[in-house]
N, C-alpha and C positions, 0 to 999 in steps of 0.2 A: 631525672624524669619528672615531668609535670604530673601531679596527682591531686586527688581531692578526697574528702571524706565528710562525715557528719558527726557533729557533737550531740550526744544525747546520753544523759545519765541512765544507768540501769534502773534506778528508782522510777524513772519516767515511763518505762514500758507499761503497757496495760497488763493487768492480770486479774484473776478472780479474787486474790487475797490481799487487796488493799495497797500493794506496792509492787513495782517491777522487780522481776527476779530472773533466774536462769531457766525460765520456762519456755514453752513452745514459741511464745511471742518473741523471745530473744533470738531464737533460731530463724524465725520468719523475717525478723529485721535484718539479720545477716544475709539471708537470701535476697532480700530487696536491695541491699547495698550492692551486692555482687551484680545483680541484674541491671542496676543503674550505673554501672562502670565505676563504682567507688572503690577506693583502695584502703580506706581507714575508717575505723569507728573509734571516736574519742569518748572516753568516759571520765567520770570523776573518781576520787579515791574510793576504795572499796572496803575500808576498814569498818569495824563495828562502831557505830556512832553513839555519842554520849549526850549529855544535856544540850539542848538546842538543835539536835538532829543534824548538825553540820558534818559532812564527810571530812572536813578539815580539822575536826576535833574528835579524835578517835581514841578508844581504849587501848589500841595497839597499832603500831605501824606495820606489823607483820601479819596480824590476824585478819580474817575476812568477816564481812557483815552477815550474821545469821539470817537477816531479813531476805537475803538474796537466794537462799536455798529453795529450790523448787519443790513444793509440797507434793505435787502430782507424781514426781519421781519417787518420793518416799512411799506413796501409795502403791506404785508398781512394785516396789521392793518388799511390800508387805509389812512395813514398819508402822504405818498409820492407815486409817480408813477415811473415806470421804465423809462418812457420818461423823467421825470424830472432828474432822476439820470444820464441818458445818455447825458444830456446837459453839464455835467462837464467832465473835463480832469483829469483822475485818473492816468495818466502815461502809457507808452507803453512798459516798460521793466518788464517782468513777474518775473525776478530774483532779482530785486532790488526795494526798496521803494523810490519813488520820494517824499520826505517830503514836498517840496514846493507846489507841485500840490495837495497833500493830504490836506495841511493846507488851501489852497485857495478854495478847493472844499467841504470839510467836513462840515464846519460851515454853509455855505449857504443851503445845503440840509437838515441839521438838523433844521435850522430855519424855513424851509417850513413845516417840520413835527410838530414843536412846534406851528406854527400858526394854525394848524388844530386839536390840541390835546384836546381841551375842558377840560382843567385841573380842572376847578371849579366843574365839574361833576364826576371827577375821584377819587373815595374813596381811591384806592391804592396809588395814588400820594400823597394825603393828609396824609395818614398814614406814607408814606416814609419820607415826610418832617418833621413830628413830631418825628419820631424815630431817625432821623439824624440831628436834629436841632443844636446840639452842634458844629458841624463843617460846616454844609451845608450853613447856613446863612452867615458866615464869608467868605466862599469860593465864594459863588455867588456874594456877595457884592464886594469882592476883584477883581474877574474877570470882573465884570461890570465896576468898576472904572478904571481898567487897560485898558479896551477897550476905555473908555471915554477919557483917556489921551493918546491915540494912542499907547498903548502897552508898555510904558516905565515902568521901575522898580518902585515899591512902594516907594523906598528910594528917588526917584526924584519927587514924587507927591507934591502938595501944602502942606505946613507945617501942616495945621490943620487936613487934612485927613491922612497925613503920620503918625502923632502922635495920630490919632484916637480920636480927640476931639469929645465929645458927639454931639455937634451941627453939626459938619461936617458929622458924621455918619448919623444923621437924615436927613440932606440935601440930601446926595447922595442916601440914601435909598428911599426917595420920588422921586428923579429925575430919578432913574434908575430901577424902579419897574419891568418893563417889561423885561429889560435885565437880571435882577437877576432871574426872573422866568424862562427865557430860560435856564440859567445854572443849575437851580434846575431840570428842565425837563430832561436835558441831563443826569444828574446824576441818576435820577429816571430810565431812560431807560437803562443806563449802568448797574446798579445793578440788575434790573429786568432780563436782559439777562444773566448777569454773574451768578446769583443765579440759573438760569435754567440750564446753562451749568455745573456748579459745581455739582448740584444735579444729573444730568445725569451721570457725571463721577463717583460720589460716588456710585450710583446704580450699576454701572458696576464694582465696586471694585477698582476704581482708586482714589487715594488721590492726592490732589493738593499741591505741595510745592511752596509756595510763598516767596517773598524776601522783607525784610525790610532793606532799606539802613539805616545805623546808623545815617547819617546826612540828613537834609532837605536842599532844595535850599534857598539861600538868597531871591531870587525873588519868594516868595511863600506866600500863605495865612497863612501858619503856622507861619512864622516869623513876618509878619505884625500884626496878631491877638494876638500873644503871645510873645511879645518882651522880657519879663522878663525871659523867658525860655532860652534865648540865650545871648551870650557875646556881649552886645551892650552898647554904651554910652547913655547919657540922650537924645541925639538927634536921637536915634535909628540907629546910624551908627555902623558898626562892629568894634570891638576892637581886634579881632583875626579871623583867618580863618583856615580851616582844610587842611590837606595834609599829606604827608609822606616824610621822609628825603631822601637825595641822596643815591643811592645804585648802584649796578652793572648794573641796567637797565636804570637808569636815573641819570646823573651827577648833575642835579640841583634839584632832588627830584620830587615829584608830587604835584603840587599846585591845590587842588580841589576847594578852594574858598568858601566852605560851612561855614555857621555860626557854631561856637562851642557852646556847651551847658554850661549854667550857673549851674553847678552841685550843688553848694551851695543852690541856690534858689530851684532847683528841690528836693533836699533832704528835705529842710524845708517844702515843700508842699507835702511830701510823694510820690514824683515822680508822681503826679497826671496826668500831661500831657502825660507822657510816658504810664501810665496805660490805659488812653483813647486810645492811639495809639495801644497798644498791643491788647486791647479788640476788637477794630475795626477789626484788622487783624485776630483775633481768629474767627470772624464770617465769614470771606471771604476765609480763607485758612484752610487746614487740618494740614499742617506742615509749620513752619516759619523758613527760613534761615536768621539769623541775620548777616548782612554784617559788615565787619570790627570789629569782636568781640573784638579784642585786645584794641580797643578804649575805652572799659569800664574799662580796667585796667589802661591804660595810653593813653593820646591822644597827638598828635603832634600839638603844637600851633605855627602858623606862624603869625607874626605881620600883622595887617591890612595894606594894601597898598603895601606889598611886591609883586613882580612879579614872584618870584620863591620860592621854599620851602627850600632854602639853609640855612636860618638863623632862623629856627624854634627851639623850645625847647620842650622836653617832660614834660608833667604835669600829676599829678595823676588823674585818673578817679574815679568813685564811687565804683568800684570793686564789691565784693560780696554783699555789702549792697543793691545795686540796685536790684539784682536778688532776694534777700530775701524779699524786699519790694513788688516785683511784683509776689511773689510766688503763691498767690491765682489765679491770672490771668494766669500765665504761666503754672500752673498745668493742664490747660484745653487744652493744645496743645503741640505737639511735636516740639522741637527746634533743628535746626542744627546750629552750631557755625562756621562761616567763620573765621577760625583761621590761615589764610595764611600770608605769609611774615615773617619778622624777629620776633621771639617770645622769650620773656624773661621767666625766671623761674616763675615770678609772673603771667604771662599769663597762663602758664601750670597749675599752682595751681588753678587759677580761673576756667579754663575749668574743672579740676578735681572736684572742689567744686560744680559746677553746675550740673555735671554729663551729660552735653550735648555732643553728638558726634561731633568731629571735622572733618575736611575735609582732604582727601588724594588725591593729584593730581599726576598722574603718569608722566605727562610731566615734573614735577619738580624733578623726582626721579633720573634721569641719568646724574647728574652733576659729571663728573669724579673727580673733586676736593673733593667731599664728598662721594666717593665710599663706604666707610665703615661706614658712620655715618648718612646718609640721612634717615629721618623719613618717607620719601615718598616712599622708596623701599618696595615692598609688604611684604617681610619677616619680616618687622618691625611693621606691622599693628597690631592694637588690634581690637577686635570685635566691640566695641563701636565707630565706625567711619563710614564715608560715603566716598566711593572712586569714583573718577571721572577719566576718561582719560584726560579731560581738561574741562575748564569752558567757559563761554561766553567771558572771557577776554583772553583766550589762542588761539593759532593757532589751526586749525584742526589737528588731529593727523597725517594725511598724510603730511600736510604742515610742522608740527613740525619735523617729521623724515627727511624730505628733507633738512631742515635747520640746523639739528644737526651738530656741528663741529666735526672734525675728532676724537678727544679723547672721546667725549661724545658718539658718535656713536659706537666707539670701545667698550666702557663700556656697552652700551645697548646690543650689539650683544653678548658680553661675558655673560651677565646676562641671555639671553634667549637661550644660547648654540648654536648659529649659527655663521658661518663665514661671512655670508652676506645675505641680503634679498633684494627683490625688493621693491621699494617705495610703490607699491600697496598692499603689504602684511602687512605693518606696523600697520595700523588701526586695523585689525582683531586681530593681535597678542596682541596689547595693550588692546583691549576690553576683550579678553579672560583672560589676566593677571588681569584686574580689577574684572571681574565676578568671577574668581576662588579664589580671596582673602578672608580673614576671615571677612572683613568689613560686617556689617550687612545689609548695603544698598549700592547699586552700581547704579550710574547715568551716562548714556552715552549720550553725545550730538548727536542729530540726524545726524549731518554732518558726524560723524565717522562711523555710520552704513551704510551711503551712500558712504563712502570712498571718500569724497570730499577734494579738496585741499584748499589753503588759499583764494581762490576767495569766499569761503563760510564762511569766518571768520566773527564773529559778531562784535567784538570790539578790537581795539588796544589801550590799556591804554596810556594816556598822548599824544594822537593825536587828532586833530580836522579834521572833514570831513571824509566821507567814512565809518563811523561806523553805527551800528544798522540798516543796510540797507538790509541785505541778507534775501531772502525768497525762499521757495520751489516753483518750477514750478508745474503746474497742472500735475498730473500723475507721478511725480518724486518718490513719495512713492508708491512702488508697492507691490503686494502680496508676491513677492519673498523677498523683504526687510524684511517684518514682519515674514516671514517664518524663515529667518536667525535669527532674534531676538528671536523668540520662541524656536528654537533649542538650541541656546547658553544659554538661560535662564534656560531651562530644564536640560541641561547637568550639570550646575554648582549649581543646587539646589536652584534656586531663583524663581521657579515657584510659581505664586500667588495661595494661598489656598483660594478657594471660599467657601462661606457658602452654 
């Protein structure tokens, strides 16, 4: 079935409190998607963010971001008051997220809510703790200890707790009981609100596409609690780090710094940790986009301590054996493979063997040096694919067209049969190109429907600062916006079929 959807991070929703969350604006967005014949809402990872504010560097692959908890709902529950909320500074720029102010304000207001929650009487909370005990305890203990040591990375903690000696675990468990319960309460509220929003979307015929980053952050409960899963030495220090090699976009490559997996150990344990991770996301998303899919075929190993990715080497990943082992869990959910970048024949084979749809990015299509061979040109698409104008890592389409060099722009114009176009026309032309393609699913970033320039860009890879900040202003999404979405969706046969 041909279908379409919109890519928009939860952070980009408008709200009163500095960042998008599970508030009324999220429900309004779902209503607008449904009314415009959309079938999907694609979001970014929803874990608690760490230094740099990237959703791809989270303190936990299982936990949810406390920034997304709707404070208005906590007011209705009598846990906080509007007067208390208004004591905090949430930032004064409605178009950009001030993460420092959010960081300084969100925890104190949630601690007030926690102090009034009477959790010992809350059966739902007790059931939540029990159902999520495999990850929740380690996460709450990790965050409480991290706070206790002033926020430093776990690799810099005292040796006994860094290496999880049983006596040390018991000591900090007893010392930080209340702090741990706060973090458990926050997760309870996060998932309570998320499940409500997701259920509402599903009832409206909207499926949620979530994102699993292939790697986890070094500074995370995942690595601290499961060191055998990762490439570390006996003292729990990294022996290698993730990245990608130098290319036309980066002379020194991209050094991500994430821990690499110990695939031998994972295979010996039946990929147990990954199975738990997948099953967790099966419960919270309808479709999973697996980030950096090629890393399962071969991964780029950069020696620990290197400051650039120039001297890394490719090493074999688990390939199809990984997906075979996870077949039972993966059969319960749709998968999108993020197969971008330089791909080898073995990656193409892995994609074919799994049967997952890959991604087609139109902004990658018009490289004049590959005019006859690019797999991103629409006439080369296959039905089992997902087409995007661009992703969260790309420019907006308007910004992309403005920045095209002379030869690439000439190729683009030749492809669409025009001698020239105005900058403001580009986004609609590329949207229609995506929607009219044979790809079974088409996802358009909301910025392109709004015809925004690069001021609305979400992320510029390999840069620090200024990323993950953009959000919609109140009233920016108008009835006219979704009328356009609805018309284009109907024209190209992607209208949602309702029961």
